[in-house]
C-alpha positions in Angstrom: 65.8 128.9 93.8 69.4 128.4 95.2 70.4 125.4 97.3 71.0 126.0 101.0 74.3 127.8 101.5 75.6 124.8 103.3 75.2 122.7 100.1 77.0 125.0 97.7 80.5 126.5 97.5 79.7 129.7 95.6 77.9 132.7 97.2 74.6 134.0 95.8 76.3 137.1 94.3 78.9 134.9 92.5 76.2 132.6 91.1 74.2 135.7 89.9 77.2 137.1 88.1 77.8 133.7 86.3 74.1 133.6 85.3 74.2 137.1 83.8 77.4 136.2 81.9 75.5 133.3 80.2 72.2 135.1 79.7 73.8 138.1 77.8 75.2 135.6 75.2 71.6 134.6 74.1 70.3 137.0 71.4 67.1 138.8 72.2 66.9 137.6 75.8 65.9 140.0 78.6 66.2 138.2 81.9 67.4 139.4 85.3 68.6 136.9 87.9 68.2 138.6 91.3 69.0 138.0 95.0 65.9 139.5 96.6 66.1 141.6 99.7 64.5 140.3 102.9 62.4 143.5 102.9 60.6 144.5 99.7 61.6 147.9 98.3 60.1 150.0 95.4 61.7 150.4 92.0 63.1 153.8 92.8 65.0 152.4 95.8 67.4 150.9 93.3 70.9 152.4 93.8 71.1 153.4 90.1 68.5 156.0 89.0 69.2 158.0 85.9 66.7 160.3 84.1 67.1 161.2 80.5 65.4 164.2 78.9 64.9 165.0 75.2 62.9 166.9 72.6 60.2 164.2 72.1 59.0 160.9 73.6 59.7 159.1 70.3 63.4 160.2 70.5 63.6 159.2 74.1 62.1 155.8 73.3 64.7 155.1 70.7 67.5 156.4 72.9 66.4 154.4 76.0 66.3 151.2 73.9 69.8 151.7 72.6 71.1 152.5 76.0 69.3 149.7 77.8 70.8 147.1 75.3 74.2 148.2 76.4 73.4 148.3 80.1 71.9 144.8 80.1 75.2 143.5 78.7 77.0 144.9 81.7 77.5 142.1 84.2 77.7 144.6 87.1 74.1 145.8 86.5 70.9 143.8 86.9 67.2 144.4 86.6 67.6 147.3 84.2 64.2 148.9 83.7 62.5 152.0 82.4 59.4 153.9 83.4 58.5 154.4 79.8 57.1 151.4 77.8 54.7 151.1 75.0 52.6 148.3 76.4 49.2 150.1 76.4 47.1 148.9 73.4 45.8 151.7 71.3 43.9 151.9 68.0 44.7 154.8 65.8 42.5 156.1 63.0 44.4 157.0 59.8 42.9 159.1 57.0 44.2 158.9 53.5 44.1 162.6 52.9 45.0 162.5 49.3 42.3 160.0 48.4 39.7 161.9 50.6 40.6 165.1 48.7 40.1 163.4 45.4 36.7 162.2 46.5 35.6 165.6 47.8 35.7 164.7 51.5 37.3 167.0 54.1 39.1 165.7 57.2 36.7 167.8 59.3 33.6 166.1 57.9 35.2 162.7 58.3 36.3 163.4 61.9 32.9 164.8 62.9 31.1 161.8 61.4 33.3 159.3 63.2 33.2 161.2 66.5 29.4 161.4 66.4 28.7 157.7 65.6 31.5 156.2 67.9 31.7 158.7 70.7 28.1 160.1 70.6 26.7 163.6 70.4 23.8 165.2 72.3 21.5 166.6 69.6 18.5 167.6 71.6 16.5 166.8 74.8 13.1 165.2 75.4 10.8 166.5 78.1 8.4 163.9 79.6 6.5 164.0 82.8 8.5 166.9 84.0 11.8 165.2 83.4 14.4 166.0 80.8 16.2 163.3 78.9 19.1 163.8 76.5 18.8 162.5 72.9 22.1 161.1 71.9 23.0 160.3 68.3 25.3 157.3 68.4 25.9 154.0 66.5 24.8 150.7 68.1 27.3 149.3 70.6 27.9 146.2 68.5 28.9 148.3 65.5 31.2 150.5 67.7 33.2 147.4 68.6 34.1 146.4 65.0 36.4 148.3 62.7 34.4 146.9 59.8 31.6 149.2 60.7 33.4 152.0 58.8 31.8 150.5 55.6 28.4 151.4 57.1 29.3 155.1 57.6 28.8 157.4 54.6 29.8 161.1 54.1 28.4 163.2 51.4 31.0 164.5 48.9 31.4 168.2 48.7 32.1 168.1 45.0 29.8 165.4 43.5 27.1 165.2 46.2 27.4 161.4 46.3 27.6 159.4 49.5 31.1 157.9 50.0 31.8 155.0 52.4 34.5 155.9 54.9 36.0 152.4 54.4 37.5 153.9 51.2 39.5 156.6 52.9 39.9 155.5 56.6 41.8 152.6 58.2 42.7 151.5 61.7 46.2 150.7 63.0 46.9 148.9 66.2 49.8 150.4 68.1 51.2 150.4 71.6 51.4 153.6 73.6 52.8 154.5 77.0 50.6 154.5 80.1 52.5 157.3 81.7 54.3 160.3 80.2 56.7 161.9 82.7 58.5 165.2 82.7 61.6 166.4 84.6 61.9 170.2 85.1 59.2 170.6 82.4 61.2 168.5 79.9 60.0 165.2 78.5 61.8 162.4 80.3 62.3 158.7 80.9 63.9 157.2 84.0 66.2 154.2 83.9 66.8 152.2 87.1 69.1 149.3 87.9 70.6 147.2 90.7 74.3 146.6 91.4 75.7 143.1 91.3 78.6 141.8 93.3 81.4 144.2 93.9 80.4 146.6 91.1 80.4 150.1 92.7 77.9 152.9 92.2 80.7 155.2 90.8 81.6 152.5 88.2 78.0 152.2 87.2 77.4 155.9 86.8 80.6 156.3 84.7 79.5 153.4 82.5 76.0 154.9 82.0 77.4 158.3 81.3 79.7 157.0 78.6 76.9 154.8 77.1 74.5 157.7 76.9 77.2 159.9 75.4 77.6 157.3 72.6 74.0 156.3 72.0 72.2 159.7 72.8 74.8 162.5 72.8 72.1 165.3 72.8 70.1 163.9 75.7 70.1 165.6 79.1 71.1 163.4 82.1 70.0 163.8 85.7 71.2 161.6 88.5 69.5 162.3 91.8 71.4 160.6 94.6 71.0 163.2 97.4 69.3 160.6 99.5 72.5 158.5 99.5 74.8 161.3 100.6 76.0 162.2 97.1 75.4 165.5 95.2 75.5 164.9 91.5 74.5 167.9 89.3 72.8 167.6 86.0 74.3 167.4 82.5 72.5 169.7 80.1 73.0 169.9 76.3 76.6 170.9 77.0 77.2 167.2 77.8 79.0 168.0 81.1 78.5 165.9 84.3 79.9 167.2 87.6 80.2 164.9 90.6 80.9 166.6 94.0 
């Protein structure tokens, strides 16, 4: 919180620029000092809005991280954010296919067993007093909440006929995934937004971002939609050309 303007010599914008200059010198720090508007606005009302497209979300994720590191160091930009972030917790099941093959277990049999016991499967129905009830084959809820329950699931080997515990061939990995996967003109995309600080102009910001993406992600497509602000900026496709009218 700044002191009253009567009790300080520097303007809010000048103080913000000084703060950004100090923050960017701290390794691994991501902080954005802001001078909030009197009226709240949404993320996409930031003056700088750039959409990147690419062949896969994994490629876009790597590109955006490289580009954002450069943008954050620019003292003329603040509150650099992306609409793609891997902050949704997810547990992924991994099958050791080579070991499963040696033990005579197919990925189909493993998948069906896990799907049945963890997700449930309707096997038949029960008719009683004129009402029909589904019979669902599923593991107890306390077992579905623990990864250790894999040791209790057995699948019969197609070669030896023995029952093999899935704990021998299956493991869980905790990963982060994106809550939202966006597309722009049918292409996979991520959108970066930022605010301008002090006297840094929109034209300067766009030129800087274009050069940064050219260096960090030369094959990415760039789209800058600024029609609402009286500018008409066309897209840059794989040819790496950007036209500003």
